PDB file of N, CA, C and O in Angstrom:
ATOM      1  N   MET A   1     -15.622 -18.609   2.595  1.00  0.00           N
ATOM      2  CA  MET A   1     -14.799 -17.832   1.722  1.00  0.00           C
ATOM      3  C   MET A   1     -15.706 -16.957   0.856  1.00  0.00           C
ATOM      4  O   MET A   1     -16.744 -17.408   0.372  1.00  0.00           O
ATOM      5  N   ILE A   2     -15.308 -15.731   0.673  1.00  0.00           N
ATOM      6  CA  ILE A   2     -16.056 -14.800  -0.164  1.00  0.00           C
ATOM      7  C   ILE A   2     -15.484 -14.844  -1.571  1.00  0.00           C
ATOM      8  O   ILE A   2     -14.274 -14.716  -1.762  1.00  0.00           O
ATOM      9  N   HIS A   3     -16.348 -15.022  -2.543  1.00  0.00           N
ATOM     10  CA  HIS A   3     -15.924 -15.038  -3.932  1.00  0.00           C
ATOM     11  C   HIS A   3     -16.440 -13.765  -4.602  1.00  0.00           C
ATOM     12  O   HIS A   3     -17.644 -13.512  -4.626  1.00  0.00           O
ATOM     13  N   LEU A   4     -15.530 -12.978  -5.139  1.00  0.00           N
ATOM     14  CA  LEU A   4     -15.908 -11.744  -5.818  1.00  0.00           C
ATOM     15  C   LEU A   4     -15.940 -11.985  -7.324  1.00  0.00           C
ATOM     16  O   LEU A   4     -15.026 -12.591  -7.884  1.00  0.00           O
ATOM     17  N   GLU A   5     -16.990 -11.511  -7.964  1.00  0.00           N
ATOM     18  CA  GLU A   5     -17.091 -11.659  -9.409  1.00  0.00           C
ATOM     19  C   GLU A   5     -16.176 -10.680 -10.128  1.00  0.00           C
ATOM     20  O   GLU A   5     -15.754 -10.931 -11.257  1.00  0.00           O
ATOM     21  N   ARG A   6     -15.871  -9.570  -9.476  1.00  0.00           N
ATOM     22  CA  ARG A   6     -14.985  -8.573 -10.052  1.00  0.00           C
ATOM     23  C   ARG A   6     -13.791  -8.385  -9.127  1.00  0.00           C
ATOM     24  O   ARG A   6     -13.897  -8.622  -7.923  1.00  0.00           O
ATOM     25  N   PRO A   7     -12.643  -7.957  -9.680  1.00  0.00           N
ATOM     26  CA  PRO A   7     -11.493  -7.692  -8.822  1.00  0.00           C
ATOM     27  C   PRO A   7     -11.775  -6.512  -7.884  1.00  0.00           C
ATOM     28  O   PRO A   7     -12.574  -5.640  -8.225  1.00  0.00           O
ATOM     29  N   PRO A   8     -11.137  -6.471  -6.717  1.00  0.00           N
ATOM     30  CA  PRO A   8     -11.369  -5.385  -5.762  1.00  0.00           C
ATOM     31  C   PRO A   8     -11.186  -3.999  -6.368  1.00  0.00           C
ATOM     32  O   PRO A   8     -11.866  -3.054  -5.971  1.00  0.00           O
ATOM     33  N   ARG A   9     -10.265  -3.872  -7.332  1.00  0.00           N
ATOM     34  CA  ARG A   9     -10.009  -2.577  -7.967  1.00  0.00           C
ATOM     35  C   ARG A   9     -11.261  -2.057  -8.677  1.00  0.00           C
ATOM     36  O   ARG A   9     -11.597  -0.878  -8.558  1.00  0.00           O
ATOM     37  N   GLU A  10     -11.946  -2.923  -9.408  1.00  0.00           N
ATOM     38  CA  GLU A  10     -13.161  -2.521 -10.122  1.00  0.00           C
ATOM     39  C   GLU A  10     -14.276  -2.163  -9.149  1.00  0.00           C
ATOM     40  O   GLU A  10     -15.039  -1.228  -9.391  1.00  0.00           O
ATOM     41  N   ILE A  11     -14.369  -2.891  -8.072  1.00  0.00           N
ATOM     42  CA  ILE A  11     -15.388  -2.601  -7.058  1.00  0.00           C
ATOM     43  C   ILE A  11     -15.125  -1.240  -6.427  1.00  0.00           C
ATOM     44  O   ILE A  11     -16.056  -0.460  -6.225  1.00  0.00           O
ATOM     45  N   ALA A  12     -13.860  -0.947  -6.114  1.00  0.00           N
ATOM     46  CA  ALA A  12     -13.505   0.346  -5.531  1.00  0.00           C
ATOM     47  C   ALA A  12     -13.852   1.489  -6.478  1.00  0.00           C
ATOM     48  O   ALA A  12     -14.370   2.518  -6.043  1.00  0.00           O
ATOM     49  N   ASP A  13     -13.573   1.318  -7.763  1.00  0.00           N
ATOM     50  CA  ASP A  13     -13.925   2.339  -8.756  1.00  0.00           C
ATOM     51  C   ASP A  13     -15.436   2.554  -8.785  1.00  0.00           C
ATOM     52  O   ASP A  13     -15.908   3.689  -8.853  1.00  0.00           O
ATOM     53  N   ALA A  14     -16.182   1.466  -8.734  1.00  0.00           N
ATOM     54  CA  ALA A  14     -17.636   1.548  -8.844  1.00  0.00           C
ATOM     55  C   ALA A  14     -18.271   2.269  -7.659  1.00  0.00           C
ATOM     56  O   ALA A  14     -19.274   2.964  -7.826  1.00  0.00           O
ATOM     57  N   ILE A  15     -17.708   2.115  -6.478  1.00  0.00           N
ATOM     58  CA  ILE A  15     -18.318   2.765  -5.306  1.00  0.00           C
ATOM     59  C   ILE A  15     -17.599   4.039  -4.888  1.00  0.00           C
ATOM     60  O   ILE A  15     -17.917   4.615  -3.847  1.00  0.00           O
ATOM     61  N   GLY A  16     -16.624   4.489  -5.694  1.00  0.00           N
ATOM     62  CA  GLY A  16     -16.000   5.786  -5.468  1.00  0.00           C
ATOM     63  C   GLY A  16     -14.905   5.807  -4.414  1.00  0.00           C
ATOM     64  O   GLY A  16     -14.697   6.842  -3.781  1.00  0.00           O
ATOM     65  N   LEU A  17     -14.210   4.720  -4.205  1.00  0.00           N
ATOM     66  CA  LEU A  17     -13.146   4.694  -3.201  1.00  0.00           C
ATOM     67  C   LEU A  17     -11.770   5.004  -3.769  1.00  0.00           C
ATOM     68  O   LEU A  17     -10.777   4.909  -3.048  1.00  0.00           O
ATOM     69  N   THR A  18     -11.687   5.365  -5.020  1.00  0.00           N
ATOM     70  CA  THR A  18     -10.379   5.611  -5.636  1.00  0.00           C
ATOM     71  C   THR A  18     -10.059   7.096  -5.750  1.00  0.00           C
ATOM     72  O   THR A  18      -9.227   7.484  -6.571  1.00  0.00           O
ATOM     73  N   ARG A  19     -10.689   7.911  -4.961  1.00  0.00           N
ATOM     74  CA  ARG A  19     -10.451   9.352  -5.047  1.00  0.00           C
ATOM     75  C   ARG A  19      -9.018   9.736  -4.703  1.00  0.00           C
ATOM     76  O   ARG A  19      -8.555  10.798  -5.120  1.00  0.00           O
ATOM     77  N   ARG A  20      -8.306   8.904  -3.955  1.00  0.00           N
ATOM     78  CA  ARG A  20      -6.925   9.205  -3.578  1.00  0.00           C
ATOM     79  C   ARG A  20      -5.986   9.165  -4.774  1.00  0.00           C
ATOM     80  O   ARG A  20      -4.899   9.740  -4.717  1.00  0.00           O
ATOM     81  N   GLU A  21      -6.371   8.509  -5.840  1.00  0.00           N
ATOM     82  CA  GLU A  21      -5.507   8.420  -7.010  1.00  0.00           C
ATOM     83  C   GLU A  21      -5.294   9.765  -7.676  1.00  0.00           C
ATOM     84  O   GLU A  21      -4.290   9.962  -8.361  1.00  0.00           O
ATOM     85  N   SER A  22      -6.205  10.679  -7.492  1.00  0.00           N
ATOM     86  CA  SER A  22      -6.078  11.977  -8.135  1.00  0.00           C
ATOM     87  C   SER A  22      -5.052  12.865  -7.434  1.00  0.00           C
ATOM     88  O   SER A  22      -4.649  13.895  -7.973  1.00  0.00           O
ATOM     89  N   ARG A  23      -4.642  12.477  -6.267  1.00  0.00           N
ATOM     90  CA  ARG A  23      -3.648  13.261  -5.533  1.00  0.00           C
ATOM     91  C   ARG A  23      -2.269  13.051  -6.145  1.00  0.00           C
ATOM     92  O   ARG A  23      -1.965  11.962  -6.631  1.00  0.00           O
ATOM     93  N   PRO A  24      -1.434  14.085  -6.122  1.00  0.00           N
ATOM     94  CA  PRO A  24      -0.100  13.939  -6.694  1.00  0.00           C
ATOM     95  C   PRO A  24       0.769  12.994  -5.873  1.00  0.00           C
ATOM     96  O   PRO A  24       0.552  12.805  -4.676  1.00  0.00           O
ATOM     97  N   ARG A  25       1.743  12.414  -6.533  1.00  0.00           N
ATOM     98  CA  ARG A  25       2.679  11.540  -5.834  1.00  0.00           C
ATOM     99  C   ARG A  25       3.559  12.357  -4.898  1.00  0.00           C
ATOM    100  O   ARG A  25       3.865  13.519  -5.164  1.00  0.00           O
ATOM    101  N   ARG A  26       3.950  11.745  -3.828  1.00  0.00           N
ATOM    102  CA  ARG A  26       4.795  12.395  -2.826  1.00  0.00           C
ATOM    103  C   ARG A  26       6.251  11.999  -3.033  1.00  0.00           C
ATOM    104  O   ARG A  26       6.588  11.324  -4.006  1.00  0.00           O
ATOM    105  N   LYS A  27       7.100  12.419  -2.123  1.00  0.00           N
ATOM    106  CA  LYS A  27       8.518  12.070  -2.184  1.00  0.00           C
ATOM    107  C   LYS A  27       8.693  10.567  -2.331  1.00  0.00           C
ATOM    108  O   LYS A  27       7.957   9.782  -1.734  1.00  0.00           O
ATOM    109  N   GLY A  28       9.661  10.183  -3.122  1.00  0.00           N
ATOM    110  CA  GLY A  28       9.943   8.764  -3.300  1.00  0.00           C
ATOM    111  C   GLY A  28       8.979   8.074  -4.250  1.00  0.00           C
ATOM    112  O   GLY A  28       9.058   6.857  -4.421  1.00  0.00           O
ATOM    113  N   GLY A  29       8.069   8.818  -4.874  1.00  0.00           N
ATOM    114  CA  GLY A  29       7.147   8.231  -5.826  1.00  0.00           C
ATOM    115  C   GLY A  29       6.036   7.406  -5.196  1.00  0.00           C
ATOM    116  O   GLY A  29       5.367   6.649  -5.899  1.00  0.00           O
ATOM    117  N   ARG A  30       5.825   7.529  -3.912  1.00  0.00           N
ATOM    118  CA  ARG A  30       4.773   6.762  -3.238  1.00  0.00           C
ATOM    119  C   ARG A  30       3.450   7.509  -3.267  1.00  0.00           C
ATOM    120  O   ARG A  30       3.410   8.734  -3.156  1.00  0.00           O
ATOM    121  N   SER A  31       2.394   6.773  -3.413  1.00  0.00           N
ATOM    122  CA  SER A  31       1.063   7.343  -3.256  1.00  0.00           C
ATOM    123  C   SER A  31       0.165   6.254  -2.680  1.00  0.00           C
ATOM    124  O   SER A  31       0.475   5.067  -2.784  1.00  0.00           O
ATOM    125  N   CYS A  32      -0.928   6.653  -2.084  1.00  0.00           N
ATOM    126  CA  CYS A  32      -1.856   5.678  -1.511  1.00  0.00           C
ATOM    127  C   CYS A  32      -2.366   4.718  -2.577  1.00  0.00           C
ATOM    128  O   CYS A  32      -2.662   3.561  -2.280  1.00  0.00           O
ATOM    129  N   ALA A  33      -2.469   5.189  -3.808  1.00  0.00           N
ATOM    130  CA  ALA A  33      -2.968   4.342  -4.889  1.00  0.00           C
ATOM    131  C   ALA A  33      -2.020   3.185  -5.186  1.00  0.00           C
ATOM    132  O   ALA A  33      -2.437   2.202  -5.798  1.00  0.00           O
ATOM    133  N   ASP A  34      -0.758   3.275  -4.771  1.00  0.00           N
ATOM    134  CA  ASP A  34       0.214   2.208  -5.000  1.00  0.00           C
ATOM    135  C   ASP A  34       0.310   1.242  -3.826  1.00  0.00           C
ATOM    136  O   ASP A  34       1.036   0.251  -3.899  1.00  0.00           O
ATOM    137  N   CYS A  35      -0.411   1.518  -2.754  1.00  0.00           N
ATOM    138  CA  CYS A  35      -0.311   0.729  -1.527  1.00  0.00           C
ATOM    139  C   CYS A  35      -1.120  -0.568  -1.616  1.00  0.00           C
ATOM    140  O   CYS A  35      -2.240  -0.581  -2.127  1.00  0.00           O
ATOM    141  N   TYR A  36      -0.538  -1.645  -1.116  1.00  0.00           N
ATOM    142  CA  TYR A  36      -1.209  -2.949  -1.101  1.00  0.00           C
ATOM    143  C   TYR A  36      -2.552  -2.863  -0.383  1.00  0.00           C
ATOM    144  O   TYR A  36      -3.554  -3.389  -0.868  1.00  0.00           O
ATOM    145  N   PHE A  37      -2.572  -2.205   0.766  1.00  0.00           N
ATOM    146  CA  PHE A  37      -3.795  -2.145   1.572  1.00  0.00           C
ATOM    147  C   PHE A  37      -4.894  -1.353   0.867  1.00  0.00           C
ATOM    148  O   PHE A  37      -6.065  -1.725   0.933  1.00  0.00           O
ATOM    149  N   HIS A  38      -4.525  -0.272   0.199  1.00  0.00           N
ATOM    150  CA  HIS A  38      -5.515   0.530  -0.536  1.00  0.00           C
ATOM    151  C   HIS A  38      -6.071  -0.251  -1.724  1.00  0.00           C
ATOM    152  O   HIS A  38      -7.281  -0.263  -1.949  1.00  0.00           O
ATOM    153  N   ARG A  39      -5.208  -0.890  -2.467  1.00  0.00           N
ATOM    154  CA  ARG A  39      -5.648  -1.614  -3.663  1.00  0.00           C
ATOM    155  C   ARG A  39      -6.512  -2.825  -3.351  1.00  0.00           C
ATOM    156  O   ARG A  39      -7.303  -3.249  -4.193  1.00  0.00           O
ATOM    157  N   HIS A  40      -6.375  -3.387  -2.161  1.00  0.00           N
ATOM    158  CA  HIS A  40      -7.159  -4.564  -1.792  1.00  0.00           C
ATOM    159  C   HIS A  40      -8.283  -4.211  -0.817  1.00  0.00           C
ATOM    160  O   HIS A  40      -8.822  -5.076  -0.126  1.00  0.00           O
ATOM    161  N   LEU A  41      -8.625  -2.915  -0.778  1.00  0.00           N
ATOM    162  CA  LEU A  41      -9.729  -2.399   0.039  1.00  0.00           C
ATOM    163  C   LEU A  41      -9.567  -2.732   1.521  1.00  0.00           C
ATOM    164  O   LEU A  41     -10.548  -3.015   2.208  1.00  0.00           O
ATOM    165  N   LEU A  42      -8.330  -2.697   2.009  1.00  0.00           N
ATOM    166  CA  LEU A  42      -8.050  -2.975   3.414  1.00  0.00           C
ATOM    167  C   LEU A  42      -7.700  -1.715   4.191  1.00  0.00           C
ATOM    168  O   LEU A  42      -7.430  -1.796   5.389  1.00  0.00           O
ATOM    169  N   CYS A  43      -7.696  -0.562   3.550  1.00  0.00           N
ATOM    170  CA  CYS A  43      -7.329   0.693   4.196  1.00  0.00           C
ATOM    171  C   CYS A  43      -8.575   1.533   4.464  1.00  0.00           C
ATOM    172  O   CYS A  43      -9.422   1.716   3.589  1.00  0.00           O
ATOM    173  N   ALA A  44      -8.667   2.037   5.690  1.00  0.00           N
ATOM    174  CA  ALA A  44      -9.802   2.885   6.056  1.00  0.00           C
ATOM    175  C   ALA A  44      -9.375   4.334   6.240  1.00  0.00           C
ATOM    176  O   ALA A  44     -10.183   5.171   6.644  1.00  0.00           O
ATOM    177  N   LEU A  45      -8.116   4.639   5.949  1.00  0.00           N
ATOM    178  CA  LEU A  45      -7.599   5.995   6.151  1.00  0.00           C
ATOM    179  C   LEU A  45      -7.811   6.843   4.908  1.00  0.00           C
ATOM    180  O   LEU A  45      -7.815   6.338   3.786  1.00  0.00           O
ATOM    181  N   ASP A  46      -7.987   8.135   5.124  1.00  0.00           N
ATOM    182  CA  ASP A  46      -8.088   9.089   4.022  1.00  0.00           C
ATOM    183  C   ASP A  46      -7.106  10.208   4.329  1.00  0.00           C
ATOM    184  O   ASP A  46      -7.484  11.254   4.856  1.00  0.00           O
ATOM    185  N   LEU A  47      -5.849   9.979   3.994  1.00  0.00           N
ATOM    186  CA  LEU A  47      -4.776  10.910   4.319  1.00  0.00           C
ATOM    187  C   LEU A  47      -4.282  11.614   3.068  1.00  0.00           C
ATOM    188  O   LEU A  47      -4.591  11.205   1.949  1.00  0.00           O
ATOM    189  N   ASP A  48      -3.503  12.688   3.268  1.00  0.00           N
ATOM    190  CA  ASP A  48      -2.917  13.413   2.148  1.00  0.00           C
ATOM    191  C   ASP A  48      -1.636  12.776   1.643  1.00  0.00           C
ATOM    192  O   ASP A  48      -1.143  13.141   0.575  1.00  0.00           O
ATOM    193  N   GLN A  49      -1.093  11.835   2.390  1.00  0.00           N
ATOM    194  CA  GLN A  49       0.143  11.171   2.005  1.00  0.00           C
ATOM    195  C   GLN A  49       0.123   9.738   2.512  1.00  0.00           C
ATOM    196  O   GLN A  49      -0.660   9.412   3.404  1.00  0.00           O
ATOM    197  N   PRO A  50       0.963   8.882   1.963  1.00  0.00           N
ATOM    198  CA  PRO A  50       0.992   7.496   2.440  1.00  0.00           C
ATOM    199  C   PRO A  50       1.340   7.436   3.926  1.00  0.00           C
ATOM    200  O   PRO A  50       2.148   8.225   4.417  1.00  0.00           O
ATOM    201  N   CYS A  51       0.730   6.506   4.624  1.00  0.00           N
ATOM    202  CA  CYS A  51       0.960   6.381   6.070  1.00  0.00           C
ATOM    203  C   CYS A  51       2.185   5.507   6.346  1.00  0.00           C
ATOM    204  O   CYS A  51       2.837   5.028   5.418  1.00  0.00           O
ATOM    205  N   SER A  52       2.484   5.308   7.605  1.00  0.00           N
ATOM    206  CA  SER A  52       3.666   4.543   7.997  1.00  0.00           C
ATOM    207  C   SER A  52       3.529   3.050   7.692  1.00  0.00           C
ATOM    208  O   SER A  52       4.528   2.331   7.715  1.00  0.00           O
ATOM    209  N   THR A  53       2.330   2.576   7.411  1.00  0.00           N
ATOM    210  CA  THR A  53       2.147   1.162   7.084  1.00  0.00           C
ATOM    211  C   THR A  53       2.142   0.905   5.577  1.00  0.00           C
ATOM    212  O   THR A  53       1.774  -0.186   5.142  1.00  0.00           O
ATOM    213  N   PHE A  54       2.544   1.893   4.777  1.00  0.00           N
ATOM    214  CA  PHE A  54       2.575   1.755   3.323  1.00  0.00           C
ATOM    215  C   PHE A  54       3.402   0.535   2.936  1.00  0.00           C
ATOM    216  O   PHE A  54       4.536   0.372   3.389  1.00  0.00           O
ATOM    217  N   ARG A  55       2.827  -0.315   2.099  1.00  0.00           N
ATOM    218  CA  ARG A  55       3.544  -1.446   1.512  1.00  0.00           C
ATOM    219  C   ARG A  55       3.200  -1.448   0.030  1.00  0.00           C
ATOM    220  O   ARG A  55       2.023  -1.438  -0.328  1.00  0.00           O
ATOM    221  N   PRO A  56       4.202  -1.459  -0.831  1.00  0.00           N
ATOM    222  CA  PRO A  56       3.900  -1.455  -2.266  1.00  0.00           C
ATOM    223  C   PRO A  56       3.180  -2.728  -2.680  1.00  0.00           C
ATOM    224  O   PRO A  56       3.482  -3.818  -2.193  1.00  0.00           O
ATOM    225  N   ASP A  57       2.223  -2.572  -3.586  1.00  0.00           N
ATOM    226  CA  ASP A  57       1.510  -3.728  -4.117  1.00  0.00           C
ATOM    227  C   ASP A  57       2.387  -4.340  -5.200  1.00  0.00           C
ATOM    228  O   ASP A  57       2.887  -3.629  -6.071  1.00  0.00           O
ATOM    229  N   SER A  58       2.572  -5.631  -5.150  1.00  0.00           N
ATOM    230  CA  SER A  58       3.413  -6.308  -6.134  1.00  0.00           C
ATOM    231  C   SER A  58       2.742  -7.617  -6.552  1.00  0.00           C
ATOM    232  O   SER A  58       1.822  -8.086  -5.881  1.00  0.00           O
ATOM    233  N   PRO A  59       3.195  -8.199  -7.647  1.00  0.00           N
ATOM    234  CA  PRO A  59       2.635  -9.490  -8.074  1.00  0.00           C
ATOM    235  C   PRO A  59       2.857 -10.592  -7.034  1.00  0.00           C
ATOM    236  O   PRO A  59       2.141 -11.593  -7.023  1.00  0.00           O
ATOM    237  N   ASP A  60       3.859 -10.401  -6.156  1.00  0.00           N
ATOM    238  CA  ASP A  60       4.147 -11.387  -5.113  1.00  0.00           C
ATOM    239  C   ASP A  60       3.238 -11.244  -3.910  1.00  0.00           C
ATOM    240  O   ASP A  60       3.329 -12.037  -2.973  1.00  0.00           O
ATOM    241  N   GLY A  61       2.370 -10.259  -3.914  1.00  0.00           N
ATOM    242  CA  GLY A  61       1.476 -10.032  -2.780  1.00  0.00           C
ATOM    243  C   GLY A  61       2.108  -9.104  -1.752  1.00  0.00           C
ATOM    244  O   GLY A  61       2.919  -8.243  -2.090  1.00  0.00           O
ATOM    245  N   LEU A  62       1.733  -9.288  -0.521  1.00  0.00           N
ATOM    246  CA  LEU A  62       2.235  -8.440   0.560  1.00  0.00           C
ATOM    247  C   LEU A  62       3.641  -8.894   0.944  1.00  0.00           C
ATOM    248  O   LEU A  62       3.845 -10.021   1.395  1.00  0.00           O
ATOM    249  N   VAL A  63       4.602  -7.996   0.755  1.00  0.00           N
ATOM    250  CA  VAL A  63       6.003  -8.300   1.043  1.00  0.00           C
ATOM    251  C   VAL A  63       6.429  -7.480   2.263  1.00  0.00           C
ATOM    252  O   VAL A  63       6.203  -6.270   2.290  1.00  0.00           O
ATOM    253  N   PRO A  64       7.038  -8.108   3.270  1.00  0.00           N
ATOM    254  CA  PRO A  64       7.456  -7.353   4.447  1.00  0.00           C
ATOM    255  C   PRO A  64       8.571  -6.375   4.099  1.00  0.00           C
ATOM    256  O   PRO A  64       9.324  -6.604   3.152  1.00  0.00           O
ATOM    257  N   PRO A  65       8.682  -5.287   4.857  1.00  0.00           N
ATOM    258  CA  PRO A  65       9.743  -4.313   4.571  1.00  0.00           C
ATOM    259  C   PRO A  65      11.113  -4.929   4.840  1.00  0.00           C
ATOM    260  O   PRO A  65      11.246  -5.841   5.656  1.00  0.00           O
ATOM    261  N   ARG A  66      12.117  -4.426   4.151  1.00  0.00           N
ATOM    262  CA  ARG A  66      13.488  -4.899   4.379  1.00  0.00           C
ATOM    263  C   ARG A  66      13.952  -4.484   5.763  1.00  0.00           C
ATOM    264  O   ARG A  66      13.673  -3.377   6.224  1.00  0.00           O
ATOM    265  N   GLN A  67      14.646  -5.368   6.403  1.00  0.00           N
ATOM    266  CA  GLN A  67      15.196  -5.082   7.722  1.00  0.00           C
ATOM    267  C   GLN A  67      16.628  -4.586   7.558  1.00  0.00           C
ATOM    268  O   GLN A  67      17.350  -5.053   6.677  1.00  0.00           O
ATOM    269  N   PRO A  68      17.046  -3.635   8.409  1.00  0.00           N
ATOM    270  CA  PRO A  68      18.429  -3.167   8.314  1.00  0.00           C
ATOM    271  C   PRO A  68      19.404  -4.291   8.667  1.00  0.00           C
ATOM    272  O   PRO A  68      19.076  -5.199   9.431  1.00  0.00           O
ATOM    273  N   SER A  69      20.591  -4.214   8.106  1.00  0.00           N
ATOM    274  CA  SER A  69      21.621  -5.211   8.389  1.00  0.00           C
ATOM    275  C   SER A  69      22.103  -5.077   9.830  1.00  0.00           C
ATOM    276  O   SER A  69      22.206  -3.973  10.363  1.00  0.00           O
ATOM    277  N   LEU A  70      22.390  -6.192  10.437  1.00  0.00           N
ATOM    278  CA  LEU A  70      22.931  -6.198  11.785  1.00  0.00           C
ATOM    279  C   LEU A  70      24.434  -6.066  11.699  1.00  0.00           C
ATOM    280  O   LEU A  70      25.102  -6.906  11.096  1.00  0.00           O
ATOM    281  N   LEU A  71      24.972  -5.014  12.302  1.00  0.00           N
ATOM    282  CA  LEU A  71      26.414  -4.797  12.286  1.00  0.00           C
ATOM    283  C   LEU A  71      26.989  -5.270  13.605  1.00  0.00           C
ATOM    284  O   LEU A  71      26.567  -4.829  14.674  1.00  0.00           O
ATOM    285  N   VAL A  72      27.952  -6.169  13.524  1.00  0.00           N
ATOM    286  CA  VAL A  72      28.580  -6.701  14.721  1.00  0.00           C
ATOM    287  C   VAL A  72      29.811  -5.876  15.040  1.00  0.00           C
ATOM    288  O   VAL A  72      30.690  -5.715  14.193  1.00  0.00           O
ATOM    289  N   ARG A  73      29.879  -5.354  16.249  1.00  0.00           N
ATOM    290  CA  ARG A  73      31.043  -4.590  16.676  1.00  0.00           C
ATOM    291  C   ARG A  73      31.917  -5.459  17.556  1.00  0.00           C
ATOM    292  O   ARG A  73      31.422  -6.290  18.318  1.00  0.00           O
ATOM    293  N   GLU A  74      33.197  -5.263  17.449  1.00  0.00           N
ATOM    294  CA  GLU A  74      34.118  -6.013  18.300  1.00  0.00           C
ATOM    295  C   GLU A  74      34.104  -5.421  19.696  1.00  0.00           C
ATOM    296  O   GLU A  74      34.011  -4.207  19.873  1.00  0.00           O
ATOM    297  N   ALA A  75      34.200  -6.308  20.695  1.00  0.00           N
ATOM    298  CA  ALA A  75      34.226  -5.859  22.083  1.00  0.00           C
ATOM    299  C   ALA A  75      35.593  -5.237  22.385  1.00  0.00           C
ATOM    300  O   ALA A  75      36.626  -5.717  21.919  1.00  0.00           O
ATOM    301  N   ALA A  76      35.575  -4.187  23.155  1.00  0.00           N
ATOM    302  CA  ALA A  76      36.827  -3.492  23.466  1.00  0.00           C
ATOM    303  C   ALA A  76      37.531  -4.089  24.635  1.00  0.00           C
ATOM    304  O   ALA A  76      38.600  -3.614  25.020  1.00  0.00           O
TER     305      ALA A  76
END
């Protein structure tokens, strides 16, 4: 197990990996700086907008996306 003396956020700031934070927020208020993968140094992408794997960082950790409701249709 790797033990970090500083949180990943501080390490990213120190080595210059937080440059995406300066970019403006996109539709829906999402930005790479809000992504779980970016905040935990798990993202290797440098895009202008959040990618399709964007997951918001929350105190609960990595939360899977909501699944659409299954609608049951009656057979004709």
